Backbone as a chain_set.jsonl record, in Angstrom:
{"seq": "XXXXXXXXXXXXXXXXXXXXXXXXXXXXXXXXXXXXXXXXXXXXXXXXXXXXXXXXXXXXXXXXXXXXXXXXXXXXXXXXXXXXXXXXXXXXXXXXXXXXXXXXXXXXXXXXXXXXXXXXXXXXXXXXXXXXXXXXXXXXXXXXXXXXXXXXXXXXXXXXXXXXXXXXXXXXXXXXXXXXXXXXXXXXXXXXXXXXXXXXXX", "coords": {"N": [[24.99, -11.695, -10.489], [22.235, -13.776, -9.89], [19.172, -13.118, -8.175], [16.754, -14.53, -5.917], [13.249, -13.888, -5.276], [11.987, -13.699, -2.259], [9.576, -13.473, -0.602], [8.962, -14.495, 1.815], [9.903, -13.141, 4.029], [7.82, -11.548, 4.993], [6.396, -12.784, 6.603], [5.058, -13.196, 9.754], [4.592, -13.192, 13.131], [3.302, -11.847, 14.978], [1.889, -8.971, 16.573], [3.776, -7.245, 16.921], [6.171, -8.194, 15.398], [5.094, -8.009, 13.068], [4.893, -4.876, 12.996], [7.568, -4.262, 13.444], [8.462, -4.681, 10.544], [6.863, -3.384, 8.829], [7.344, -0.989, 9.538], [10.572, -0.092, 9.696], [12.997, 0.651, 11.807], [14.148, 3.447, 11.124], [16.1, 6.22, 11.74], [14.278, 6.747, 14.05], [12.363, 4.571, 16.499], [10.502, 2.063, 15.866], [7.822, 2.038, 16.91], [8.043, 4.872, 17.364], [8.069, 5.812, 14.974], [5.558, 4.915, 14.113], [3.59, 6.258, 15.975], [4.22, 8.619, 15.228], [4.099, 9.157, 12.37], [1.895, 7.654, 11.225], [-0.764, 8.99, 11.83], [0.067, 11.253, 10.579], [0.331, 10.869, 7.655], [-2.13, 10.206, 7.312], [-3.486, 12.173, 7.418], [-2.614, 13.908, 5.302], [-3.02, 12.185, 3.314], [-5.762, 12.843, 3.433], [-6.258, 15.317, 2.567], [-5.345, 15.074, -0.31], [-6.912, 13.474, -1.68], [-10.032, 12.964, -2.178], [-12.03, 11.569, 0.369], [-15.088, 9.928, 1.598], [-17.665, 8.927, 3.532], [-18.738, 7.037, 1.834], [-17.041, 6.102, 0.276], [-15.337, 3.625, -1.271], [-12.234, 2.596, -0.514], [-9.06, 1.119, -1.517], [-6.309, -0.442, -0.275], [-3.424, -1.069, -0.872], [-1.08, -3.579, -0.175], [-1.545, -3.812, 2.583], [-0.868, -4.422, 4.656], [-0.892, -5.013, 8.256], [-3.532, -3.402, 8.34], [-2.547, -0.848, 9.256], [-3.142, 1.856, 7.776], [-5.672, 1.733, 7.054], [-7.24, 1.328, 9.516], [-6.842, 3.805, 10.176], [-8.044, 5.868, 8.166], [-10.603, 4.643, 7.985], [-11.227, 5.267, 10.892], [-11.423, 8.236, 10.715], [-12.747, 8.722, 8.356], [-14.812, 7.452, 8.136], [-14.599, 5.545, 5.799], [-15.223, 2.574, 3.657], [-12.812, -0.047, 3.166], [-10.817, -2.108, 1.515], [-8.28, -4.217, 1.718], [-5.16, -5.609, 0.287], [-2.941, -7.818, 0.765], [0.087, -9.599, 0.352], [0.805, -11.74, 2.227], [-0.001, -13.996, 3.947], [-0.285, -13.897, 6.98], [-0.302, -11.394, 7.932], [-2.576, -10.652, 6.607], [-4.252, -11.916, 8.627], [-3.814, -10.88, 11.193], [-4.358, -8.508, 10.224], [-7.36, -8.498, 10.506], [-8.033, -8.228, 13.211], [-6.545, -6.269, 14.257], [-7.433, -3.852, 12.743], [-10.591, -4.005, 13.226], [-13.164, -3.9, 12.56], [-16.335, -3.295, 10.683], [-16.298, -2.333, 7.924], [-14.168, -3.218, 6.97], [-12.03, -5.582, 4.979], [-9.793, -7.999, 4.208], [-7.482, -9.379, 1.72], [-5.821, -11.943, -0.885], [-3.737, -10.885, -3.471], [-4.442, -12.355, -5.828], [-7.438, -12.59, -5.198], [-8.211, -9.666, -5.551], [-7.704, -9.275, -8.21], [-9.664, -10.704, -9.06], [-11.958, -9.251, -8.743], [-11.488, -7.18, -9.855], [-11.44, -8.464, -12.61], [-14.074, -8.786, -12.48], [-15.488, -6.327, -12.599], [-15.362, -4.573, -10.633], [-15.01, -1.544, -9.004], [-12.85, 1.287, -7.462], [-12.806, 3.921, -5.524], [-10.451, 5.469, -4.856], [-7.231, 5.092, -3.893], [-4.496, 3.698, -2.15], [-0.771, 3.144, -1.245], [1.084, 2.086, 0.66], [4.654, 2.495, 1.608], [4.723, 0.092, -0.172], [5.395, -0.549, -3.336], [8.064, -0.275, -3.351], [8.934, -3.0, -2.668], [7.96, -4.873, -4.062], [7.891, -7.682, -6.666], [7.559, -7.417, -9.365], [7.129, -4.277, -9.841], [5.757, -2.935, -11.97], [3.631, -4.598, -12.942], [1.904, -4.714, -10.77], [1.469, -1.895, -10.646], [-0.041, -1.4, -13.025], [-2.301, -3.076, -12.394], [-3.743, -1.495, -10.098], [-4.122, 0.508, -11.676], [-6.108, -0.472, -13.156], [-8.113, -0.983, -11.211], [-9.051, 1.419, -10.203], [-11.844, 4.053, -10.375], [-12.648, 5.845, -13.518], [-11.061, 9.232, -12.992], [-10.457, 8.374, -10.517], [-8.315, 8.431, -7.705], [-4.491, 7.923, -6.773], [-2.708, 7.531, -3.836], [0.62, 7.739, -3.225], [3.326, 6.257, -0.995], [6.849, 5.866, -0.917], [10.226, 4.296, -1.186], [12.955, 6.101, -2.426], [15.02, 4.484, -3.532], [14.891, 1.198, -4.52], [13.563, -1.82, -2.526], [13.712, -4.993, -2.523], [12.794, -8.008, -1.232], [15.05, -10.74, -0.847], [16.412, -14.049, -0.85], [19.206, -13.84, -1.134], [20.179, -11.714, -0.218], [18.948, -9.504, 2.156], [17.38, -7.327, 1.693], [17.259, -6.212, -1.734], [18.217, -3.668, -4.324], [16.961, -3.417, -7.553], [17.139, -1.389, -9.297], [14.682, -0.611, -10.242], [12.575, 2.083, -11.278], [10.12, 3.107, -9.333], [8.592, 5.737, -9.513], [8.908, 6.604, -11.947], [7.56, 4.468, -13.473], [5.002, 4.814, -12.168], [3.997, 7.553, -13.406], [4.182, 7.188, -16.244], [2.839, 5.04, -16.764], [0.146, 6.214, -15.495], [-0.002, 8.275, -17.375], [-0.657, 7.039, -20.065], [-3.297, 6.27, -19.577], [-4.893, 7.836, -20.323], [-6.703, 11.198, -20.561], [-7.198, 12.303, -17.219], [-7.953, 9.833, -16.192], [-6.829, 8.717, -14.349], [-4.786, 9.475, -11.204], [-1.759, 9.805, -9.684], [-0.517, 10.296, -6.301], [2.194, 11.4, -5.456], [5.026, 10.817, -3.095], [7.996, 10.833, -1.61], [9.333, 10.958, 0.999], [7.706, 11.246, 3.217], [8.011, 12.439, 6.236], [7.468, 14.465, 9.072], [8.957, 17.035, 10.697]], "CA": [[24.403, -12.664, -9.457], [20.715, -13.883, -9.669], [18.541, -12.917, -6.701], [15.675, -15.016, -5.893], [12.802, -13.257, -4.338], [11.441, -13.878, -0.891], [8.301, -13.033, 0.297], [8.186, -14.847, 3.065], [10.254, -11.722, 5.206], [6.64, -10.757, 5.587], [5.379, -13.883, 7.346], [5.12, -12.871, 11.127], [3.661, -14.437, 14.119], [2.05, -11.342, 16.206], [1.777, -7.908, 16.205], [5.185, -6.752, 17.215], [6.991, -8.879, 14.712], [4.721, -7.182, 12.194], [5.302, -3.879, 12.915], [8.783, -3.797, 12.895], [8.605, -5.406, 9.08], [6.053, -2.819, 8.033], [8.068, 0.399, 9.491], [11.458, -0.534, 10.082], [13.538, 1.798, 12.707], [14.92, 4.453, 10.543], [15.962, 7.481, 12.423], [13.654, 6.67, 15.169], [12.397, 3.423, 16.379], [9.363, 1.533, 15.073], [6.877, 2.53, 17.757], [7.833, 6.189, 17.278], [7.2, 6.114, 13.488], [4.115, 4.439, 14.112], [2.636, 7.132, 16.803], [4.099, 9.882, 14.503], [4.177, 8.857, 10.718], [0.099, 7.111, 10.739], [-1.942, 10.554, 11.783], [0.558, 12.372, 9.284], [0.042, 10.159, 6.386], [-3.711, 10.247, 7.089], [-3.898, 13.994, 7.153], [-2.077, 13.999, 3.762], [-4.204, 11.305, 2.285], [-7.274, 13.051, 3.284], [-5.923, 16.5, 1.886], [-4.976, 14.945, -1.51], [-7.776, 12.435, -2.05], [-11.677, 13.165, -1.468], [-12.889, 10.094, 0.964], [-16.224, 9.894, 2.385], [-18.232, 7.74, 4.364], [-19.596, 6.424, 0.675], [-15.945, 5.544, -0.718], [-14.734, 2.504, -1.341], [-10.556, 2.676, -1.139], [-8.017, 0.027, -1.79], [-5.212, -0.504, 0.323], [-2.431, -2.249, -1.663], [0.01, -3.946, 0.332], [-1.954, -3.215, 3.617], [-0.055, -5.068, 6.015], [-1.796, -5.37, 9.589], [-4.252, -2.331, 8.473], [-2.14, 0.356, 9.602], [-3.798, 3.011, 7.492], [-6.919, 1.387, 6.752], [-7.915, 1.789, 10.181], [-6.879, 5.552, 10.319], [-8.761, 6.209, 7.644], [-11.931, 4.677, 8.763], [-11.688, 6.327, 12.097], [-11.048, 9.754, 10.233], [-13.644, 9.038, 7.353], [-15.817, 6.152, 8.06], [-14.833, 4.884, 4.509], [-14.991, 1.297, 3.41], [-11.364, -0.014, 2.573], [-10.318, -3.638, 0.999], [-6.905, -4.579, 2.327], [-4.606, -6.184, -0.154], [-1.341, -7.915, 0.83], [1.047, -11.325, -0.467], [1.102, -12.026, 3.294], [-1.614, -14.583, 4.999], [-0.055, -13.736, 8.492], [-0.488, -9.856, 8.026], [-3.968, -10.343, 6.647], [-5.139, -12.572, 9.556], [-3.883, -9.978, 11.913], [-5.369, -6.828, 10.083], [-8.73, -8.386, 10.829], [-8.386, -7.774, 14.621], [-6.348, -4.875, 14.451], [-8.764, -2.999, 12.211], [-11.481, -4.26, 13.893], [-14.244, -3.014, 11.683], [-17.068, -4.26, 9.682], [-15.783, -1.484, 6.984], [-12.771, -3.448, 6.371], [-11.692, -6.971, 4.929], [-8.212, -8.433, 3.717], [-7.411, -10.228, 0.678], [-4.451, -11.801, -1.271], [-3.865, -10.118, -4.936], [-5.288, -13.108, -6.711], [-8.613, -12.051, -5.241], [-7.972, -8.616, -6.067], [-7.604, -9.823, -9.913], [-10.809, -11.339, -9.897], [-12.887, -8.444, -8.098], [-11.291, -6.342, -11.122], [-12.261, -8.943, -13.803], [-15.738, -9.086, -12.464], [-15.851, -4.916, -12.784], [-14.968, -3.776, -9.54], [-13.737, -0.079, -8.975], [-12.491, 1.615, -5.943], [-13.072, 5.558, -5.643], [-9.125, 5.959, -4.227], [-6.015, 3.93, -3.878], [-3.331, 4.06, -1.584], [0.082, 2.09, -1.442], [2.244, 3.031, 1.508], [5.785, 1.557, 1.622], [4.747, -0.981, -0.685], [5.894, -1.095, -4.464], [9.301, -0.463, -3.175], [9.176, -4.308, -2.357], [7.519, -5.593, -5.051], [8.914, -8.111, -7.606], [7.021, -6.81, -10.709], [5.998, -3.4, -9.764], [5.07, -2.651, -13.11], [2.364, -5.246, -13.111], [0.9, -4.365, -9.886], [0.798, -0.448, -10.736], [-1.429, -1.913, -13.924], [-3.771, -3.854, -11.262], [-3.789, -0.397, -9.204], [-4.778, 1.559, -12.53], [-7.377, -1.161, -13.688], [-9.259, -1.355, -10.01], [-9.739, 2.674, -9.836], [-12.657, 4.583, -10.953], [-12.099, 6.972, -14.17], [-10.909, 10.084, -11.999], [-10.011, 8.02, -9.257], [-6.739, 9.152, -7.419], [-3.96, 6.889, -5.847], [-1.704, 8.088, -3.1], [1.9, 6.32, -3.122], [4.685, 6.793, -0.313], [7.935, 4.897, -1.537], [11.525, 4.525, -0.934], [13.556, 6.536, -3.437], [15.498, 3.136, -3.985], [13.903, -0.605, -4.264], [14.267, -2.615, -1.288], [13.235, -6.396, -2.883], [13.235, -9.232, -0.573], [15.942, -11.949, -1.776], [17.066, -15.069, -0.419], [20.688, -13.804, -0.882], [20.473, -10.145, 0.281], [18.006, -9.329, 2.865], [17.013, -6.161, 0.563], [17.971, -5.629, -3.044], [18.07, -2.754, -5.153], [17.06, -4.065, -8.931], [17.584, -0.393, -10.1], [13.387, 0.103, -10.829], [12.141, 3.387, -10.902], [9.049, 3.505, -9.316], [8.071, 7.108, -9.893], [8.758, 6.887, -13.711], [6.884, 3.564, -13.881], [3.573, 5.311, -12.28], [3.755, 8.711, -14.005], [4.077, 6.22, -17.583], [1.508, 4.259, -16.479], [-0.753, 7.124, -15.681], [-0.098, 9.183, -18.971], [-1.182, 6.049, -20.635], [-4.729, 5.865, -18.947], [-6.125, 8.826, -20.648], [-6.777, 12.384, -19.632], [-8.206, 12.201, -15.87], [-8.195, 8.333, -16.119], [-6.353, 8.38, -12.684], [-3.875, 10.689, -11.316], [-1.257, 9.354, -8.442], [0.11, 11.306, -5.529], [3.653, 10.656, -4.753], [5.618, 11.115, -1.615], [8.86, 9.84, -1.33], [9.723, 11.024, 2.137], [6.684, 12.262, 4.393], [8.18, 12.259, 7.356], [7.219, 15.428, 9.33], [10.389, 17.36, 10.953]], "C": [[22.951, -12.789, -9.631], [20.314, -13.905, -8.219], [17.252, -13.691, -7.019], [15.013, -14.221, -4.727], [12.09, -13.791, -3.36], [10.527, -13.328, -0.136], [7.582, -13.504, 1.512], [9.006, -14.03, 4.469], [8.775, -11.56, 5.615], [5.574, -11.583, 6.408], [5.665, -13.822, 8.937], [3.812, -13.621, 11.825], [2.926, -13.645, 14.974], [2.438, -9.99, 15.717], [3.262, -6.914, 16.047], [6.161, -6.971, 16.048], [6.315, -7.695, 13.313], [4.979, -5.529, 11.754], [6.813, -3.181, 12.69], [9.084, -4.201, 11.49], [8.009, -3.931, 8.313], [6.987, -1.268, 8.185], [8.844, -0.024, 10.446], [12.056, 0.577, 10.972], [14.76, 2.327, 11.543], [15.144, 5.623, 11.1], [15.184, 7.203, 13.513], [12.952, 5.004, 15.358], [10.765, 3.063, 15.6], [7.991, 1.992, 15.671], [6.881, 4.228, 17.421], [7.47, 6.611, 16.068], [6.023, 5.998, 13.542], [3.38, 5.302, 14.774], [2.975, 8.36, 15.828], [3.729, 9.925, 13.158], [2.261, 8.781, 10.56], [-0.361, 8.075, 10.759], [-1.297, 11.291, 10.781], [0.021, 12.178, 8.332], [-1.2, 10.436, 6.32], [-4.469, 11.318, 6.569], [-3.608, 13.941, 5.707], [-2.912, 13.43, 2.882], [-5.357, 12.208, 2.492], [-7.249, 14.33, 2.87], [-6.158, 16.27, 0.359], [-5.766, 14.095, -2.278], [-9.017, 12.575, -1.325], [-11.814, 11.663, -0.882], [-14.021, 10.375, 1.865], [-16.62, 8.76, 3.048], [-18.676, 6.733, 3.356], [-18.352, 5.762, -0.013], [-15.486, 4.602, -0.497], [-12.83, 2.419, -1.723], [-9.979, 1.644, -0.984], [-6.741, 0.38, -1.167], [-4.361, -1.277, -0.009], [-0.904, -2.575, -0.817], [-0.393, -3.247, 1.947], [-1.572, -3.677, 4.74], [-1.159, -5.497, 7.231], [-2.979, -4.344, 9.498], [-4.048, -1.129, 9.041], [-3.148, 1.862, 9.149], [-4.994, 2.761, 7.385], [-7.693, 1.581, 8.007], [-7.915, 3.279, 10.815], [-7.823, 6.008, 9.761], [-10.206, 5.84, 7.603], [-12.033, 5.128, 10.18], [-12.17, 7.617, 11.642], [-12.422, 9.857, 9.193], [-14.758, 8.339, 7.479], [-16.154, 5.795, 6.611], [-14.985, 3.566, 4.472], [-13.42, 0.922, 2.976], [-11.364, -1.841, 2.675], [-8.733, -3.473, 1.054], [-6.246, -5.282, 1.367], [-3.157, -6.508, 0.089], [-1.185, -9.633, 0.388], [0.815, -12.043, 0.995], [-0.057, -12.598, 4.151], [-1.517, -13.943, 6.398], [-0.626, -12.398, 8.454], [-2.198, -9.557, 7.661], [-4.687, -10.817, 7.798], [-4.928, -11.383, 10.89], [-4.304, -8.487, 11.774], [-6.584, -7.17, 10.612], [-9.02, -8.004, 12.389], [-7.814, -6.496, 15.136], [-6.77, -3.677, 13.785], [-9.787, -2.907, 12.964], [-12.711, -3.587, 13.625], [-14.971, -3.572, 10.75], [-16.744, -3.617, 7.99], [-14.315, -2.041, 6.293], [-12.684, -5.023, 6.296], [-10.162, -6.648, 4.105], [-8.364, -9.217, 2.909], [-6.284, -10.245, -0.113], [-4.901, -11.28, -2.703], [-4.659, -10.918, -5.733], [-7.041, -12.549, -6.257], [-9.026, -10.63, -5.607], [-8.158, -8.77, -7.65], [-8.791, -10.104, -10.114], [-12.109, -10.259, -9.654], [-12.787, -7.331, -9.426], [-11.78, -6.733, -12.266], [-13.829, -8.847, -13.766], [-16.418, -7.362, -12.37], [-15.849, -4.015, -11.522], [-14.072, -2.697, -9.698], [-13.982, 0.285, -7.547], [-12.465, 3.24, -6.351], [-11.202, 5.8, -5.444], [-8.404, 4.625, -4.274], [-5.078, 4.898, -3.106], [-2.398, 2.898, -1.318], [1.252, 2.506, -0.808], [3.535, 2.175, 1.745], [5.668, 0.265, 1.246], [5.542, -1.471, -2.264], [7.639, -0.882, -4.423], [9.667, -2.242, -3.033], [8.706, -5.471, -3.612], [8.426, -6.118, -6.375], [8.987, -7.668, -9.039], [6.59, -5.488, -10.829], [5.02, -2.878, -11.15], [3.39, -2.9, -13.338], [1.477, -4.987, -11.787], [0.766, -2.797, -9.975], [-0.471, -0.704, -11.667], [-2.398, -2.116, -13.21], [-4.537, -2.405, -10.786], [-4.914, 0.739, -10.474], [-6.008, 0.962, -12.947], [-8.401, -0.883, -12.65], [-10.014, 0.385, -9.957], [-10.6, 2.86, -10.911], [-11.944, 5.533, -12.06], [-12.268, 8.443, -13.064], [-10.644, 9.933, -10.745], [-8.452, 8.307, -8.748], [-5.85, 7.877, -6.495], [-2.589, 7.781, -5.241], [-0.642, 6.902, -2.686], [3.028, 7.266, -2.146], [5.392, 5.448, -0.737], [9.138, 5.538, -1.452], [11.719, 5.648, -2.409], [14.217, 5.363, -4.464], [14.616, 1.911, -3.831], [14.666, -1.037, -3.022], [13.57, -4.016, -1.853], [13.924, -7.392, -1.786], [13.527, -10.404, -1.332], [16.321, -12.735, -0.888], [18.574, -15.087, -0.23], [21.149, -12.534, -0.653], [18.996, -10.354, 1.117], [16.968, -8.382, 1.945], [17.647, -5.957, -1.052], [17.618, -4.685, -3.933], [18.232, -3.051, -6.571], [17.345, -2.613, -9.828], [15.703, 0.294, -10.731], [13.314, 1.142, -10.54], [10.824, 3.613, -10.691], [8.053, 4.835, -9.818], [8.257, 7.128, -11.557], [7.852, 5.635, -13.864], [5.412, 3.835, -13.587], [3.267, 6.575, -12.888], [3.639, 8.039, -15.778], [2.883, 5.822, -17.528], [0.158, 5.182, -16.637], [-1.123, 7.52, -16.92], [-0.499, 7.88, -20.01], [-2.625, 5.266, -20.493], [-5.603, 6.607, -19.547], [-6.337, 9.792, -19.805], [-8.002, 11.992, -18.381], [-8.365, 10.885, -15.704], [-8.007, 8.139, -14.331], [-5.097, 9.266, -12.366], [-2.874, 9.913, -10.174], [-0.567, 10.537, -7.76], [1.236, 10.97, -5.311], [4.418, 11.272, -3.971], [6.573, 10.53, -1.546], [9.478, 9.782, -0.283], [8.761, 12.034, 2.85], [6.778, 12.344, 5.406], [8.006, 13.73, 8.336], [8.604, 15.622, 10.583], [10.269, 17.396, 12.525]], "O": [[22.361, -11.717, -9.493], [20.884, -14.494, -7.301], [16.698, -13.599, -8.115], [15.555, -13.891, -3.673], [11.327, -14.63, -3.838], [10.748, -12.747, 0.927], [6.495, -13.276, 2.043], [8.754, -14.278, 5.648], [8.63, -11.42, 6.829], [4.431, -11.294, 6.761], [6.616, -14.503, 9.322], [2.782, -14.202, 11.485], [2.061, -14.144, 15.694], [3.131, -9.796, 14.719], [3.575, -6.098, 15.18], [6.913, -6.056, 15.715], [6.969, -6.803, 12.771], [5.184, -5.065, 10.632], [7.163, -2.152, 12.112], [10.27, -3.986, 11.24], [8.612, -3.438, 7.36], [7.268, -0.558, 7.22], [8.499, -0.314, 11.591], [11.449, 1.635, 10.806], [15.833, 1.812, 11.23], [14.149, 6.333, 10.958], [15.846, 7.766, 14.385], [13.029, 4.25, 14.388], [10.117, 3.847, 14.907], [7.088, 2.304, 14.895], [5.81, 4.808, 17.24], [6.715, 7.568, 15.902], [5.29, 6.87, 13.076], [2.244, 5.342, 14.301], [2.043, 9.131, 15.601], [2.97, 10.831, 12.816], [1.542, 9.593, 9.976], [-0.592, 8.483, 9.621], [-2.002, 11.998, 10.062], [-0.776, 12.999, 7.877], [-1.577, 10.953, 5.268], [-5.431, 11.475, 5.817], [-4.575, 13.934, 4.946], [-3.443, 13.961, 1.907], [-6.03, 12.318, 1.467], [-8.401, 14.737, 2.718], [-6.934, 16.988, -0.271], [-5.464, 13.896, -3.455], [-9.129, 12.37, -0.117], [-11.712, 10.685, -1.623], [-13.838, 11.062, 2.869], [-15.951, 7.729, 3.107], [-19.0, 5.622, 3.775], [-18.581, 4.893, -0.855], [-15.065, 4.489, 0.655], [-12.305, 2.243, -2.822], [-10.468, 0.999, -0.057], [-6.138, 1.403, -1.492], [-4.407, -2.376, 0.543], [0.12, -1.895, -0.889], [0.288, -2.35, 2.444], [-2.016, -3.257, 5.809], [-2.123, -6.235, 7.028], [-3.593, -4.27, 10.562], [-4.964, -0.365, 9.343], [-3.684, 2.658, 9.919], [-5.675, 3.747, 7.667], [-8.839, 1.994, 7.829], [-8.682, 3.773, 11.641], [-8.652, 6.606, 10.448], [-11.014, 6.679, 7.206], [-13.179, 5.365, 10.562], [-13.209, 8.097, 12.097], [-13.097, 10.886, 9.183], [-15.743, 8.703, 6.838], [-17.283, 5.707, 6.129], [-14.847, 3.163, 5.627], [-12.847, 1.825, 2.367], [-11.763, -2.579, 3.576], [-8.121, -2.614, 0.421], [-6.985, -6.267, 1.372], [-2.251, -5.746, -0.25], [-2.02, -10.517, 0.194], [0.581, -13.237, 0.808], [-0.841, -11.956, 4.849], [-2.525, -13.499, 6.947], [-1.663, -12.329, 9.113], [-2.91, -8.676, 8.143], [-5.735, -10.233, 8.072], [-5.936, -11.064, 11.521], [-4.515, -7.613, 12.615], [-7.113, -6.269, 11.263], [-10.104, -7.538, 12.741], [-8.258, -5.798, 16.047], [-6.485, -2.565, 14.23], [-10.046, -1.809, 13.457], [-13.224, -2.788, 14.407], [-14.429, -4.333, 9.948], [-16.928, -4.322, 6.998], [-13.612, -1.513, 5.432], [-13.101, -5.735, 7.209], [-9.645, -5.634, 3.637], [-9.328, -9.969, 3.048], [-5.63, -9.219, -0.3], [-6.071, -11.229, -3.081], [-5.566, -10.38, -6.369], [-7.756, -12.13, -7.167], [-10.19, -10.443, -5.964], [-9.063, -8.08, -8.121], [-9.248, -9.87, -11.233], [-13.149, -10.406, -10.296], [-13.768, -6.762, -9.905], [-12.404, -5.978, -13.012], [-14.609, -8.834, -14.718], [-17.607, -7.161, -12.122], [-16.305, -2.872, -11.495], [-12.949, -2.657, -10.201], [-14.822, -0.108, -6.737], [-12.101, 3.628, -7.461], [-10.817, 6.604, -6.293], [-8.801, 3.498, -4.57], [-4.867, 6.108, -3.194], [-2.882, 1.777, -1.158], [2.203, 3.085, -1.333], [3.318, 1.024, 2.122], [6.189, -0.663, 1.866], [6.156, -2.533, -2.364], [8.369, -1.276, -5.333], [10.796, -2.604, -3.365], [9.126, -6.602, -3.86], [9.286, -5.476, -6.979], [9.988, -7.552, -9.745], [5.774, -5.239, -11.716], [3.836, -2.545, -11.168], [2.439, -2.183, -13.647], [0.258, -5.098, -11.916], [-0.161, -2.359, -9.293], [-1.62, -0.395, -11.352], [-3.403, -1.411, -13.298], [-5.722, -2.201, -11.049], [-5.932, 1.4, -10.269], [-6.981, 1.694, -13.124], [-9.525, -0.559, -13.033], [-11.208, 0.58, -9.732], [-10.511, 2.307, -12.008], [-10.849, 6.022, -11.779], [-13.311, 8.701, -12.463], [-10.559, 10.834, -9.911], [-7.527, 8.366, -9.558], [-6.4, 7.085, -5.729], [-1.759, 8.439, -5.868], [-0.784, 5.797, -2.162], [3.448, 8.406, -2.341], [4.874, 4.341, -0.882], [9.348, 6.747, -1.551], [10.827, 5.907, -3.217], [14.065, 5.268, -5.681], [13.714, 1.808, -2.999], [15.802, -0.795, -2.612], [12.442, -4.022, -1.359], [15.118, -7.544, -1.531], [12.805, -10.99, -2.138], [16.671, -12.148, 0.136], [19.193, -15.888, 0.47], [22.322, -12.207, -0.833], [18.127, -11.164, 0.798], [15.867, -8.795, 1.58], [18.739, -5.397, -1.151], [16.509, -4.885, -4.43], [19.374, -3.019, -7.029], [17.749, -2.727, -10.985], [15.522, 1.306, -11.407], [13.912, 1.49, -9.522], [10.183, 4.209, -11.556], [6.968, 4.756, -10.395], [7.518, 7.844, -12.232], [7.09, 5.942, -14.78], [4.548, 3.373, -14.333], [2.052, 6.769, -12.924], [2.844, 8.65, -16.491], [1.956, 6.249, -18.216], [-0.684, 5.052, -17.525], [-2.182, 7.275, -17.498], [-0.593, 8.388, -21.128], [-3.011, 4.204, -20.983], [-6.814, 6.385, -19.517], [-6.266, 9.643, -18.585], [-9.159, 11.586, -18.497], [-9.164, 10.698, -14.786], [-8.721, 7.65, -13.454], [-4.447, 9.736, -13.3], [-3.63, 9.119, -9.614], [-0.131, 11.524, -8.353], [1.26, 9.854, -4.793], [4.513, 12.482, -4.176], [6.328, 9.336, -1.372], [10.243, 8.828, -0.144], [8.935, 13.24, 3.025], [5.702, 12.365, 6.005], [9.084, 14.261, 8.069], [9.119, 14.688, 11.199], [11.26, 17.641, 13.214]]}, "num_chains": 1, "name": "protein.A"}
């Protein structure tokens, strides 16, 4: 059966709805995951990727800016958030509440890349598992990074694509394999993905 991609699942009206979409209650509540996972992931990111007050970080699939806010508070870096959901982007402005952050749609990122914008680092947290064409998203991320830039990815082992016929569908695409394949095509040290499938503290 053919499935129809349904990005409207990411349309929200308030922070509570956004949080429940961004971190579904799996083994614990959304609130518990938010409180525990957010600082835990931020610590792993800053251990794996050099981020300073001079860094410009791409947050791909930023949602309401959960990780952007944490990284700005820890490193005073600048973050460009990219998200397909206009409502998530609108909520992100107030949630992050920093002049060091702004959010835009993927089409704006494509324009910035075309004009030569390069990022020091990129993160993508629980996002690529939902993308319709993850290979294209990964190519965009590769093009957005400076030579030697690093990308930090957290992703489900299995795909969870939003469709009209099913809430979440698994189309069988292997995100880890795609990341490793595309990074290998970039040349030595062109970029380095840091892959972390299940980063929850016990």
